[in-house]
C-alpha positions as CSV (number, residue, x, y, z in Angstrom):
1,M,-60.1,88.8,61.5
2,S,-60.6,87.1,58.3
3,E,-57.0,87.7,57.4
4,V,-55.7,85.8,60.6
5,I,-58.1,82.7,60.0
6,G,-57.0,82.7,56.4
7,T,-53.4,82.7,57.4
8,I,-54.0,79.9,60.0
9,F,-55.5,77.8,57.3
10,I,-52.7,78.5,54.8
11,V,-50.0,77.7,57.5
12,V,-51.7,74.5,58.6
13,G,-52.1,73.4,54.8
14,L,-48.4,74.2,54.2
15,G,-47.5,72.0,57.2
16,F,-49.5,69.1,55.8
17,D,-47.8,69.6,52.4
18,I,-44.3,69.6,53.9
19,F,-45.1,66.3,55.9
20,G,-46.6,64.8,52.8
21,C,-43.4,65.6,50.8
22,I,-41.3,64.0,53.7
23,G,-43.5,61.0,53.6
24,L,-43.0,60.6,50.0
25,I,-39.4,60.6,50.4
26,R,-39.0,58.6,53.5
27,L,-41.6,55.9,53.3
28,P,-40.7,52.6,52.1
29,D,-43.1,51.5,49.5
30,V,-45.5,52.7,46.9
31,Y,-48.6,51.8,49.0
32,N,-47.4,53.9,51.9
33,R,-46.4,56.8,49.8
34,I,-49.7,56.8,48.0
35,Q,-51.3,57.3,51.4
36,A,-48.9,60.2,52.3
37,T,-49.4,62.1,49.1
38,T,-53.3,61.6,49.2
39,K,-53.3,63.2,52.8
40,C,-51.1,65.9,51.5
41,V,-53.2,66.7,48.7
42,T,-56.7,66.3,50.4
43,L,-55.9,67.9,53.7
44,G,-52.8,70.5,52.8
45,T,-53.9,71.7,49.5
46,C,-57.6,72.1,50.4
47,S,-56.5,74.0,53.5
48,I,-54.5,76.4,51.5
49,L,-57.3,76.7,49.0
50,F,-59.9,77.4,51.8
51,G,-57.4,79.9,53.5
52,S,-57.2,81.8,50.2
53,M,-60.9,81.7,49.8
54,V,-61.3,83.4,53.2
55,F,-58.7,86.0,52.1
56,K,-60.6,86.7,48.9
57,G,-64.2,86.4,50.2
58,F,-66.7,83.7,49.6
59,I,-69.1,85.3,47.4
60,T,-66.4,86.6,44.8
61,A,-65.3,85.1,41.6
62,A,-62.1,83.9,43.2
63,G,-63.8,82.4,46.1
64,I,-66.2,80.4,44.0
65,K,-63.4,79.1,42.0
66,T,-61.4,78.0,44.9
67,F,-64.5,76.2,46.4
68,L,-64.9,74.4,43.1
69,C,-61.3,73.5,43.2
70,I,-61.7,72.2,46.8
71,I,-64.6,69.9,45.9
72,F,-62.7,68.7,42.7
73,L,-59.7,67.8,44.9
74,V,-61.8,66.0,47.6
75,L,-63.7,63.9,44.9
76,T,-60.8,63.0,42.6
77,S,-57.7,62.5,44.9
78,P,-58.9,59.4,46.9
79,V,-60.2,58.0,43.8
80,A,-56.9,58.6,41.8
81,A,-54.9,57.1,44.7
82,H,-57.2,54.0,44.9
83,A,-56.8,53.5,41.2
84,I,-53.0,53.8,41.2
85,A,-52.6,51.3,44.4
86,R,-55.0,48.8,42.7
87,G,-53.0,49.1,39.4
88,A,-49.8,48.6,41.3
89,R,-51.2,45.5,43.2
90,I,-52.7,44.0,40.0
91,S,-49.3,44.5,38.3
92,G,-47.3,42.7,41.0
93,V,-45.8,45.5,43.1
94,K,-45.0,43.9,46.4
95,L,-45.6,45.3,49.7
96,W,-42.6,46.2,51.9
97,E,-41.0,43.2,53.5
98,K,-41.8,44.5,57.2
99,S,-45.5,45.0,56.3
100,V,-47.5,43.3,59.2
101,C,-50.4,42.1,57.2
102,D,-51.9,42.0,53.8
103,K,-55.6,42.3,53.9
104,Y,-56.1,42.1,50.2
105,Q,-54.4,38.7,50.0
106,Q,-56.4,37.5,52.9
107,D,-59.6,38.5,51.3
108,K,-58.5,36.9,47.9
109,S,-57.8,33.7,49.6
110,L,-61.4,33.4,50.9
């Protein structure tokens, strides 16, 4: 039973990773690409790690290491994406010309 559940999590994680890679190639600007890759890492890679943790067992050395990797990715990936997006915005990288609104510019003008 745990093999089936682990396989399901790994397949779902691979799906998220594939869609994240497609989004990295297809999306128009750096801000949209950061969003796609962050979702790819947090949902896809963490699902793969959780599936491998189900395979290996929760209380084994491998299970504890994968759990620590999941916690590390969940904490650092969104923070790194925010830092990259903020750095891109401060350095003057423009939004895609068909972007609907710029909330950062609206907040800055207040």
